N, C-alpha and C positions, 0 to 999 in steps of 0.2 A: 417382515421381507424377507425372501431368500438373499444369500449372499449374491448367487448371479443374476436375479435383477436387479440388486444395489448395485454391482459393480455395471451393471447395461445403465441405470439411471447414473450413475456418476459420470461414466462415459459421457453420456449425453450433453451431462453438465459441462464437462470437458471442451464438448464440441462447440457449445453454444457461448459458453461465457469463461473459458480459459483462455483466451486472446486479453480480453479485460485483466482479468484475473493473475495474469504475469507480468501485465504493465505494471500492475499495482504493488508486484512484488519486487518487481527493478525498482522503482521508485520508493520503496519501503528498506530494503535490503540496500548494504554499500557494496556490494560486488555480485558480480554475474553467478557465480557458485552460491551465494546464499541466498539469491533470488530463485535457482532454479530448486534446490533444497527447501524453503519457504512454500512455493508452488504445488513440491510433489503432494510434502506432508499435509497441504489442506486438503488434497483430494483424498490421501491416505484417511486424514481424520474423517472426513466426509462417507468413506466406505464404512468406519467404526458407529457414527454417529446411529443413534436409535431411531430422534427424530428426521423427517428430511424438510426438503427445501418446498415453499409454498413459489410455486411459479408464478403467481400473481403478483408477487410481494417481496420483489425487487430480489431475486434470486441473484445476479452478481456483487449487490452490496451485500448480503448473506455469505457469499463466498469470502470476502474481501473482509469482511469482520471475524471470520475465523482466522485466516490468514492472521489476522493483526491480533487475534489470541495467542495463537504461535509462536509468532514473530516477539512479543512482549514475554511471554515463557522465557521464548532462547536468550532473551537480551538479558533475564534473570538470572538463566544458566551461567550465561557471560560471564556476567559479573561477578557473579561466585568465585568462576575459575580463573577470571584474571585476577582477584585477591591473591591468590594462592600461585600461579603461575603467569605473570603478563606476557601479554603478547601483543605486537603491532602489526595491523591487518593493515594491506593496502587495497584500498579498493579499486574496480577496474569502471572505466568510464562507458558510458554509451555516445556513439554517434549520431547524432542525426541525419537522415537521406532526405536531400532535399527532394520535393513535389515537385511535378510540371507548371509551369506559368512563369511569371516575370521573374527574370533572375535577380533583379534588386530587391524587390519585395519578397523572394524565396530567403533571400540571405537576412534579411531586417526579420521575417518572421523565423526564422532558424536560429537569431542571437537571440532575440527577444522570449522563444520558450527555452532557450538553453541558460539565459539570466534567471527564469524564473523556477526551473528544473533547480538549478545551484543554490539558490536562494531558501527555496523549502528543502533542499537534502541538508543544508547546514541547521535547519533548525532542530531541536533537541527533540526526543522521540515522543515528547510527554505533549509538545505540539506537532512534531510532523505526524504521527497518527491520527489523532481528529481530522487534521487536514485533508490528509489524504481521503481517508474515511467518507468525510461530508463533502467536498471537491470532487474527488477522482470515484469516491464509491457509490456517489448519489443518496448515501443513507441521510436521513432526518438528524435532526440534533437527538433527538427520543434512543432510536438508532443506535446512533456511535456510543451514547452513554450505556445504553444497555450491552452493544459490543464490547465496549472497555472496562465493564463494572463502576463506572463514574456517575454523580448525577449530573442532572440535564443541567446545571448551571456553572460546574465545573467545566463540561466539555464546549457553554457558551465563553467561559470567561476564556480558555485555551483557544479556542479558534478566535476572539479577539487580539488576545496577545500575538497570536502567532499572523493574524493581517497586519498588526502594528509593526512588527519587527520585518515583516516582507517588504510592507510599506516604506519604511526608510531605509532598507538595504537597494531596493529596487528603485526608488528615488535619485542615488547616485549614480545612476547608471544613465539618466535624462540627460 
């Protein structure tokens, strides 16, 4: 495929699935700047890929899997750098805008979403990445395993562990 054709295809992917991918990046990355970088790196990687996205086979999930692999690689690089020269980053937070409707229900829904998001953000990467790919990305256990280069049993175990941690933390909010 020629580079101008690939650029048009990547642009179409960004139009169709960019919003979902960016939301995924925001939940995966601790700061808005990191999420922006991850989002851009994902589409740059798509430009470099020799294979292409199968539109009938969950393209949003594929993009999220690519982003998850990039994120994991970046985390490994950061860990190596941190051992040499430690840095203390401060993540920025996303504020939820209320939807139209009943005020009381809107506030309760927003609080619940915030509690769930905060709880998911507190999970270690090894649990958070499978949760985001499975629930937000809509990938199957097999697809998550392929994306993270893990056995399916490991993905199932990590999803179970994440659900247990989230359950115990969220029960405290009741």
